[in-house]
BAKOLNU-303510 format. One line per 4 residues: number of its first residue (from 1); their letters; for each residue z, x, y of N, C-alpha, C, O. Coordinates in Angstrom, 2 decimals. Each point is the difference from the previous one (the first is absolute). Example, Ala and Ser with C-alpha at 12.3 -4.5 7.8 and 13.67 -1.06 7.14 Angstrom:
<sites>
1	as	7.80 13.19 -5.69 0.00 -0.89 1.19 0.00 0.90 1.20 0.66 1.04 -0.02  -1.38 -1.39 1.07 0.06 0.82 1.19 0.73 -0.77 1.09 0.17 0.51 1.11
</sites>
This chain:
<sites>
1	mask	2.05 -14.05 11.65 -0.86 -1.14 -0.25 -0.92 0.32 -1.18 -0.62 1.06 -0.02  0.55 -1.95 -0.92 -0.86 0.19 -1.16 -1.46 -0.06 0.43 -0.39 -0.85 0.79  -0.40 1.76 -1.30 -1.42 0.06 0.34 -0.73 -1.19 -0.65 0.04 -0.17 -1.22  -0.68 -0.61 2.03 -0.74 -1.16 -0.51 -1.20 0.45 -0.82 -0.41 -0.68 -0.95
5	lvia	-0.17 1.83 1.30 -1.13 0.52 -0.75 0.42 0.39 -1.42 -0.70 -0.31 -0.96  1.84 0.98 0.84 0.51 0.38 -1.33 0.29 -1.24 -0.82 -0.36 -0.07 -1.17  1.01 -0.91 1.78 0.32 -1.24 -0.72 -1.27 -0.70 -0.46 -0.06 -0.48 -1.13  -0.96 0.42 1.98 -1.25 -0.67 -0.35 -0.74 0.73 -1.13 -0.48 -0.63 -0.94
9	ivfi	0.40 1.95 1.04 -0.70 0.77 -1.03 0.72 -0.10 -1.34 -0.63 -0.18 -1.04  1.95 0.29 1.07 0.78 -0.11 -1.24 -0.17 -1.40 -0.60 -0.14 -0.13 -1.22  0.16 -0.89 2.04 -0.19 -1.37 -0.48 -1.37 -0.15 -0.66 -0.11 -0.59 -1.08  -0.92 1.11 1.72 -1.36 -0.10 -0.56 -0.09 0.76 -1.33 -0.57 -0.51 -0.96
13	fdii	1.12 1.72 0.91 -0.02 0.77 -1.25 0.74 -0.73 -1.11 -0.45 -0.02 -1.15  1.60 -0.57 1.49 0.76 -0.71 -1.02 -0.72 -1.25 -0.49 0.05 -0.31 -1.19  -0.72 -0.40 2.08 -0.77 -1.19 -0.41 -1.18 0.41 -0.90 -0.28 -0.67 -0.99  -0.39 1.77 1.34 -1.10 0.49 -0.83 0.53 0.41 -1.37 -0.61 -0.33 -1.02
17	afgl	1.73 1.04 0.98 0.59 0.43 -1.27 0.39 -1.22 -0.85 -0.23 -0.01 -1.21  0.80 -1.00 1.84 0.38 -1.22 -0.72 -1.24 -0.69 -0.57 -0.02 -0.41 -1.16  -1.02 0.29 1.98 -1.24 -0.64 -0.45 -0.64 0.75 -1.16 -0.49 -0.62 -0.95  0.48 1.93 1.03 -0.57 0.80 -1.09 0.82 -0.13 -1.28 -0.56 -0.05 -1.10
21	avaa	1.88 0.00 1.23 0.86 -0.15 -1.18 -0.21 -1.37 -0.66 -0.04 -0.10 -1.23  -0.10 -0.93 2.04 -0.27 -1.35 -0.55 -1.37 -0.02 -0.67 -0.17 -0.57 -1.08  -0.82 1.20 1.72 -1.34 0.07 -0.59 0.02 0.77 -1.32 -0.69 -0.37 -0.95  1.49 1.43 0.89 0.12 0.77 -1.24 0.59 -0.85 -1.12 -0.43 0.07 -1.14
25	eqrr	1.43 -0.88 1.49 0.60 -0.89 -1.01 -1.03 -1.01 -0.52 -0.05 -0.28 -1.20  -0.77 -0.24 2.09 -1.00 -0.99 -0.39 -1.13 0.61 -0.82 -0.59 -0.69 -0.84  0.28 1.96 1.08 -1.17 0.64 -0.64 0.36 1.04 -1.05 -0.83 0.83 -0.35  2.07 -0.87 -0.17 0.36 1.01 -0.98 -0.89 -0.11 -1.24 -0.52 -1.07 -0.31
29	skaq	0.36 2.18 -0.37 -0.92 0.07 -1.14 0.41 -0.95 -1.11 1.18 -0.20 -0.29  -2.19 -0.37 -0.33 0.20 -0.83 -1.18 -0.89 0.57 -1.10 -1.00 0.66 0.28  1.38 -0.92 -1.51 -0.75 0.55 -1.12 -0.33 -1.09 -1.00 0.68 -1.02 -0.10  -1.75 1.27 -0.63 -0.33 -0.91 -1.09 -0.47 0.82 -1.19 -0.57 1.09 0.16
33	vvpd	0.81 -1.62 -1.33 -0.38 0.66 -1.24 -1.44 -0.37 -0.33 -0.37 -1.18 -0.02  -0.45 2.21 -0.23 -1.42 -0.20 -0.25 -0.38 0.73 -1.30 0.39 1.15 -0.18  -1.13 -1.80 -0.71 -0.47 0.71 -1.19 -1.21 0.87 0.35 -0.75 -0.31 0.92  0.58 1.40 -1.67 -1.18 0.84 0.24 -1.25 -0.73 -0.49 0.10 -1.08 -0.58
37	sekn	-1.25 1.66 0.81 -1.26 -0.69 -0.33 -0.16 -0.22 -1.50 -0.65 -0.97 -0.40  1.22 1.82 -0.43 -0.11 -0.15 -1.45 1.20 -0.71 -0.60 0.07 -0.20 -1.21  0.88 -0.18 2.05 1.22 -0.70 -0.40 0.83 0.77 -1.01 0.62 -0.57 -0.90  -0.62 1.92 1.06 0.84 0.84 -0.86 1.41 0.14 0.56 0.96 0.15 -0.74
41	ytyc	-0.86 -0.21 2.05 1.31 0.15 0.63 0.00 -0.77 1.32 -1.04 -0.43 0.50  2.24 0.27 0.03 0.15 -0.65 1.29 0.61 1.00 0.98 0.66 0.96 -0.40  -0.90 -1.19 1.68 0.55 0.89 1.03 0.27 -0.79 1.27 -0.42 -1.16 0.12  1.12 1.78 0.81 0.40 -0.66 1.25 -1.02 0.30 1.10 -0.42 1.14 0.18
45	vyds	0.05 -2.18 0.54 -0.87 0.15 1.17 0.79 -0.49 1.21 0.49 -1.13 0.03  -0.37 2.01 0.97 0.76 -0.33 1.21 -0.96 -0.37 1.12 -1.10 0.55 0.10  1.54 -1.50 0.73 -0.82 -0.38 1.14 0.24 0.97 1.16 0.53 1.09 -0.20  -0.88 -1.47 1.37 0.05 0.83 1.20 1.36 0.67 0.20 1.05 -0.55 -0.34
49	diat	-1.10 1.76 0.89 1.20 0.78 0.25 0.32 0.03 1.50 0.62 0.96 0.47  -1.03 -1.97 0.26 0.17 -0.01 1.45 1.46 -0.13 0.42 0.36 0.42 1.10  0.48 -0.99 -1.94 1.42 -0.16 0.34 0.68 1.34 0.21 0.93 0.11 0.80  -1.37 0.90 -1.52 0.57 1.35 0.19 -0.25 0.48 1.42 0.90 0.54 0.63
53	gfgv	-2.11 -0.73 -0.13 -0.32 0.39 1.36 0.79 -0.80 1.03 0.46 0.55 1.00  -0.31 -1.85 -1.26 0.80 -0.83 0.90 1.46 0.48 0.02 0.62 0.07 1.05  -0.09 0.24 -2.23 1.39 0.47 -0.09 0.21 1.32 0.72 0.99 0.18 0.70  -1.93 0.74 -0.88 0.11 1.30 0.70 -0.16 -0.20 1.50 0.70 0.65 0.78
57	gall	-1.60 -1.52 -0.36 -0.16 -0.29 1.42 1.28 -0.58 0.60 0.41 0.40 1.10  0.22 -1.33 -1.80 1.27 -0.57 0.47 1.07 1.08 0.10 0.76 0.04 0.96  -0.71 0.82 -1.96 0.95 1.10 0.00 -0.20 0.90 1.22 0.97 0.38 0.66  -2.21 -0.05 -0.35 -0.29 0.90 1.13 0.28 -0.66 1.35 0.52 0.65 0.90
61	flla	-0.86 -1.93 -0.76 0.30 -0.69 1.27 1.50 -0.13 0.22 0.48 0.17 1.12  0.27 -0.46 -2.17 1.45 -0.09 0.14 0.58 1.37 0.33 0.91 0.10 0.82  -1.43 0.94 -1.44 0.45 1.37 0.29 -0.29 0.36 1.45 0.85 0.59 0.67  -2.03 -0.92 -0.18 -0.36 0.29 1.40 0.92 -0.76 0.95 0.42 0.54 1.02
65	sqil	-0.10 -1.77 -1.34 0.90 -0.80 0.82 1.38 0.65 0.06 0.59 0.11 1.08  -0.09 0.30 -2.22 1.34 0.61 -0.05 0.01 1.33 0.76 0.95 0.29 0.72  -1.98 0.50 -0.88 -0.08 1.28 0.71 -0.04 -0.23 1.50 0.66 0.72 0.76  -1.42 -1.70 -0.32 -0.10 -0.29 1.43 1.35 -0.40 0.59 0.38 0.49 1.07
69	vmaa	0.35 -1.36 -1.73 1.30 -0.43 0.51 0.99 1.16 -0.03 0.77 0.18 0.95  -0.78 0.60 -2.01 0.93 1.13 -0.09 -0.33 1.07 1.04 0.91 0.63 0.53  -2.17 -0.43 -0.23 -0.38 0.96 1.03 0.40 -0.52 1.38 0.48 0.76 0.84  -0.67 -2.05 -0.60 0.35 -0.58 1.30 1.51 0.00 0.23 0.45 0.15 1.14
73	skcf	0.32 -0.30 -2.20 1.45 -0.03 0.14 0.65 1.33 -0.35 1.22 0.12 -0.05  -2.04 0.89 -0.20 0.48 1.32 -0.39 0.91 -0.09 -1.23 0.99 0.71 -0.12  -1.36 -1.59 -0.77 0.68 -0.20 -1.29 1.50 -0.25 0.15 0.78 0.36 -0.88  -0.38 -0.95 1.97 1.37 -0.41 0.29 0.97 1.17 0.18 0.89 -0.08 0.84
77	ccgp	-1.04 1.15 -1.60 1.00 1.06 0.04 -0.41 1.18 0.89 0.85 0.81 0.37  -2.11 -0.68 -0.04 -0.45 1.10 0.86 -0.06 -0.50 1.44 -0.04 -1.21 0.25  0.03 2.10 0.67 -0.06 -0.40 1.40 1.39 -0.14 0.58 0.99 0.36 -0.64  -0.90 -0.89 1.85 1.31 -0.13 0.65 0.89 -1.01 -0.73 -0.48 -0.95 -0.60
81	alrp	1.79 1.20 0.68 0.96 -0.89 -0.65 -0.03 -1.37 0.68 -0.15 -0.11 1.22  0.31 -0.92 -2.03 0.04 -1.35 0.53 1.43 -0.35 0.39 0.96 0.44 -0.64  -0.82 -1.22 1.68 1.32 -0.42 0.46 0.58 -1.02 -0.98 -0.72 -0.84 -0.53  2.03 0.93 0.30 0.63 -0.98 -0.90 -0.18 -1.43 0.54 0.33 -0.30 1.15
85	sgsr	-0.85 -0.54 -2.00 -0.18 -1.40 0.37 -0.32 -0.80 -1.26 -0.21 0.56 -1.08  0.17 -1.86 1.24 -0.37 -0.87 -1.11 -1.45 0.21 -0.41 -0.34 -0.13 -1.18  -0.51 0.46 2.15 -1.41 0.25 -0.31 -0.18 1.24 -0.87 -0.86 0.03 -0.88  1.69 0.98 1.13 -0.08 1.21 -0.82 0.41 -0.28 -1.43 -0.65 0.46 -0.94
89	scal	1.72 -1.21 0.77 0.46 -0.36 -1.35 -1.06 -0.83 -0.72 -0.30 0.23 -1.17  -0.25 -1.18 1.89 -1.06 -0.85 -0.57 -1.22 0.83 -0.37 -0.59 -0.18 -1.06  0.22 1.11 1.95 -1.16 0.87 -0.27 0.24 0.85 -1.23 -0.91 0.20 -0.81  2.12 0.32 0.65 0.32 0.83 -1.17 -0.12 -0.79 -1.29 -0.59 0.46 -0.97
93	ilfl	1.16 -1.66 0.97 -0.06 -0.85 -1.21 -1.45 -0.38 -0.31 -0.43 0.08 -1.15  -0.31 -0.48 2.18 -1.41 -0.36 -0.22 -0.83 1.21 -0.44 -0.90 -0.14 -0.82  1.21 1.31 1.35 -0.68 1.23 -0.40 0.16 0.24 -1.50 -0.97 0.24 -0.71  2.22 -0.33 0.23 0.27 0.26 -1.42 -0.63 -1.06 -0.89 -0.62 0.33 -1.02
97	iswv	0.76 -1.60 1.38 -0.56 -1.07 -0.83 -1.53 0.03 0.02 -0.64 -0.27 -1.02  0.05 0.61 2.17 -1.47 0.05 0.06 -0.54 1.13 -0.87 -1.07 -0.13 -0.59  1.81 1.24 0.50 -0.46 1.08 -0.87 0.10 -0.39 -1.48 -0.87 0.35 -0.79  1.92 -1.06 0.43 0.12 -0.46 -1.39 -1.14 -0.96 -0.33 -0.64 0.13 -1.04
101	afli	0.39 -1.09 1.92 -1.09 -0.96 -0.22 -1.35 0.71 -0.03 -0.87 -0.34 -0.80  0.69 1.34 1.68 -1.24 0.78 0.02 -0.22 0.71 -1.32 -1.10 -0.02 -0.55  2.14 0.66 0.02 -0.13 0.73 -1.27 -0.31 -0.95 -1.15 -0.78 0.34 -0.89  1.38 -1.52 0.89 -0.29 -0.98 -1.05 -1.45 -0.49 0.12 -0.70 -0.10 -1.00
105	aesc	0.26 -0.19 2.22 -1.38 -0.47 0.21 -1.00 1.06 -0.43 -0.97 -0.29 -0.70  1.20 1.53 1.11 -0.91 1.08 -0.37 -0.01 0.21 -1.52 -1.05 0.26 -0.58  2.22 -0.37 -0.06 0.07 0.16 -1.45 -0.78 -1.09 -0.72 -0.73 0.27 -0.95  0.87 -1.51 1.40 -0.74 -1.11 -0.61 -1.50 0.20 0.18 -0.77 -0.18 -0.95
109	llag	0.35 0.54 2.15 -1.43 0.18 0.26 -0.58 1.18 -0.77 -1.10 -0.08 -0.54  1.85 1.17 0.49 -0.48 1.17 -0.74 -0.05 -0.27 -1.50 -0.99 0.30 -0.66  2.06 -0.86 0.12 0.04 -0.31 -1.43 -1.09 -1.01 -0.37 -0.66 0.15 -1.03  0.49 -1.17 1.87 -1.04 -0.98 -0.27 -1.39 0.60 0.04 -0.83 -0.33 -0.84
113	svqn	0.58 1.20 1.80 -1.32 0.64 0.11 -0.28 0.90 -1.19 -1.10 -0.01 -0.56  2.10 0.79 0.17 -0.19 0.91 -1.15 -0.20 -0.79 -1.28 -0.92 0.28 -0.76  1.78 -1.28 0.53 -0.11 -0.78 -1.23 -1.29 -0.81 -0.03 -0.61 -0.16 -1.06  0.18 -0.36 2.21 -1.24 -0.77 0.05 -1.21 0.89 -0.28 -0.98 -0.46 -0.59
117	ayht	1.04 1.71 1.01 -1.11 0.93 -0.22 -0.05 0.50 -1.44 -1.05 0.47 -0.46  2.16 -0.57 -0.24 0.06 0.50 -1.38 -0.55 -1.06 -0.94 0.62 -1.04 -0.22  -1.78 1.31 -0.32 -0.63 -0.92 -0.94 0.05 0.61 -1.39 -0.55 1.07 -0.24  1.21 -1.76 -0.65 0.09 0.50 -1.38 -1.30 -0.29 -0.73 -0.70 -0.98 0.30
121	ryrg	0.38 1.81 -1.24 -1.24 -0.15 -0.77 0.32 -0.15 -1.48 -0.44 0.80 -0.83  1.21 -1.82 0.51 0.34 -0.24 -1.40 -1.18 -0.63 -0.72 -0.72 -0.83 0.55  0.55 1.25 -1.79 -1.02 -0.62 -0.84 0.64 -0.42 -1.31 0.81 0.73 -0.58  -1.18 -1.87 0.13 0.47 -0.45 -1.30 -1.18 0.05 -0.97 -0.84 -0.90 0.00
125	ifse	0.79 1.93 -0.82 -1.12 0.17 -0.92 0.25 -0.83 -1.26 1.04 0.11 -0.64  -2.02 -0.96 0.30 0.07 -0.90 -1.14 1.32 -0.76 -0.04 0.57 -0.23 -1.06  -0.12 -0.13 2.20 1.32 -0.62 0.08 -0.14 -1.48 0.32 -0.88 -0.42 0.75  1.76 -0.35 -1.33 0.05 -1.41 0.31 0.76 -0.22 1.31 -0.29 -0.95 0.74
129	dpps	1.26 1.81 -0.46 0.79 -0.13 1.22 -0.75 0.60 1.17 -0.56 1.09 -0.11  0.54 -1.79 1.24 -0.65 0.58 1.18 0.85 1.15 0.56 1.22 0.00 -0.17  -1.85 0.96 0.83 0.76 1.11 0.58 0.85 -0.48 1.17 -0.26 -1.05 0.60  1.27 1.83 -0.29 0.87 -0.33 1.12 -0.61 0.58 1.29 -0.03 1.21 0.18
133	cqtl	-0.45 -2.08 0.68 -0.60 0.43 1.26 1.07 -0.06 1.09 0.26 -1.07 0.55  0.35 2.20 -0.25 1.08 0.02 0.97 -0.54 -0.14 1.42 -0.97 0.65 0.38  1.62 -1.49 0.37 -0.33 -0.17 1.42 1.30 0.01 0.79 1.09 -0.05 -0.56  -1.24 0.10 1.87 1.16 -0.01 0.89 0.72 -1.33 -0.10 -0.63 -1.06 0.01
137	rkgv	1.93 1.12 -0.10 0.81 -1.21 -0.06 -0.13 -0.78 1.31 -0.02 0.57 1.09  -0.06 -1.88 -1.22 -0.14 -0.85 1.17 1.26 0.10 0.86 1.12 -0.06 -0.50  -1.33 0.21 1.82 1.12 0.01 0.92 0.39 1.35 0.56 0.82 0.07 0.92  -1.38 1.01 -1.45 0.36 1.34 0.51 -0.50 0.16 1.43 0.77 0.40 0.88
141	fgag	-2.03 -0.70 -0.65 -0.52 0.07 1.37 0.63 -1.09 0.88 0.18 0.21 1.20  0.15 -1.34 -1.79 0.67 -1.07 0.74 1.37 0.45 0.50 0.38 -0.28 1.13  0.37 0.97 -2.00 1.30 0.55 0.42 -0.21 1.05 1.09 0.78 0.07 0.96  -1.81 0.73 -1.12 -0.32 0.99 1.04 -0.32 -0.68 1.32 0.43 0.46 1.06
145	aafv	-1.18 -1.56 -1.10 -0.34 -0.74 1.22 1.25 -0.58 0.65 0.14 0.04 1.23  0.77 -0.56 -2.03 1.24 -0.55 0.55 0.82 1.09 0.69 0.54 -0.22 1.08  -0.45 1.37 -1.72 0.76 1.10 0.61 -0.73 0.62 1.18 0.64 0.54 0.90  -1.97 -0.61 -0.88 -0.75 0.44 1.19 0.38 -0.88 1.18 0.27 0.50 1.10
149	lftg	-0.24 -1.80 -1.32 0.37 -0.94 1.06 1.44 0.23 0.45 0.29 0.04 1.20  0.60 0.12 -2.14 1.41 0.25 0.28 0.17 1.31 0.77 0.76 0.07 0.97  -1.46 0.97 -1.40 0.05 1.29 0.69 -0.51 -0.12 1.42 0.59 0.56 0.93  -1.69 -1.28 -0.75 -0.56 -0.17 1.34 0.97 -0.68 0.95 0.15 0.43 1.15
153	ilte	0.50 -1.47 -1.61 0.96 -0.71 0.84 1.19 0.90 0.34 0.40 0.10 1.16  0.15 0.56 -2.18 1.14 0.89 0.24 -0.35 1.15 0.94 0.80 0.36 0.86  -1.98 0.21 -1.04 -0.41 1.13 0.82 -0.18 -0.42 1.45 0.39 0.73 0.91  -0.98 -1.89 -0.68 -0.16 -0.50 1.38 1.36 -0.19 0.65 0.22 0.44 1.14
157	fyyi	0.69 -1.09 -1.84 1.34 -0.21 0.56 0.74 1.32 0.20 0.72 0.17 0.98  -0.90 0.76 -1.91 0.60 1.33 0.16 -0.48 0.66 1.28 0.80 0.52 0.78  -2.10 -0.54 -0.56 -0.56 0.67 1.18 0.50 -0.65 1.29 0.30 0.69 0.97  -0.22 -2.00 -0.95 0.48 -0.70 1.19 1.49 0.31 0.24 0.41 0.24 1.14
161	syak	0.40 -0.24 -2.22 1.42 0.34 0.14 0.18 1.44 0.44 0.87 0.31 0.81  -1.68 0.57 -1.35 0.06 1.41 0.38 -0.31 0.14 1.50 0.69 0.72 0.72  -1.73 -1.40 -0.26 -0.38 0.09 1.41 1.10 -0.57 0.90 0.27 0.55 1.07  0.38 -1.65 -1.49 1.11 -0.57 0.77 1.16 0.99 0.08 0.60 0.19 1.05
165	skda	-0.31 0.44 -2.18 1.10 0.96 -0.04 -0.32 1.23 0.84 0.88 0.57 0.65  -2.12 -0.16 -0.66 -0.42 1.16 0.77 0.11 -0.28 1.49 0.35 0.89 0.78  -0.63 -2.12 -0.37 0.04 -0.38 1.41 1.40 -0.42 0.45 0.23 -0.16 1.20  0.70 -0.02 -2.13 1.35 -0.48 0.35 0.72 1.03 0.87 0.00 1.19 -0.29
169	glpp	0.59 -1.68 1.33 0.79 0.86 0.87 -0.79 0.75 1.04 0.59 0.68 0.84  -1.90 -0.78 -0.86 -0.81 0.67 1.01 -0.04 -0.86 1.25 -0.07 -1.23 -0.09  0.12 1.85 1.26 -0.07 -0.81 1.22 -1.37 -0.63 0.16 -1.01 0.63 -0.32  0.95 -1.88 0.80 -1.31 -0.65 0.18 -0.79 0.66 1.11 0.57 0.53 0.96
173	y	-1.87 -0.56 -1.09 -0.87 0.65 1.01 -0.49 -0.97 1.02 -0.74 0.38 0.91
</sites>
């Protein structure tokens, strides 16, 4: 039987990770070109860097969720062998796909956090052209949020299928 406590905690962690990833997308850094006080050159001024913290928080909550499910299921390959059944096959497929989705989500969140934290300091001295103020491309945290949601769903189904397969063939109590 799948532990309802594990399912609830994983669900809460995944919802928090999704919310933080969406917040990171909404609050990613923006830049504007500003002339210096003597108007000799222009430079980039970046607003709040809070999206980096949101992205890292989402990354950590998703990681905690994945660790919890893998520990509860003994990472599918450790522990006693599962009896052959449709649930075992389903659990194996969901295990593999959830890990791929997890790696993509973590990559998006990590790359977005690093790129959002990186503020370039270009200056255009006596230049007519404004400097290039690089910012995070729109949608990186959004893609991370989508894969967080996808990972959460796959992981929940994986854990339930794993528990069904683990209980298959055991006499009822």
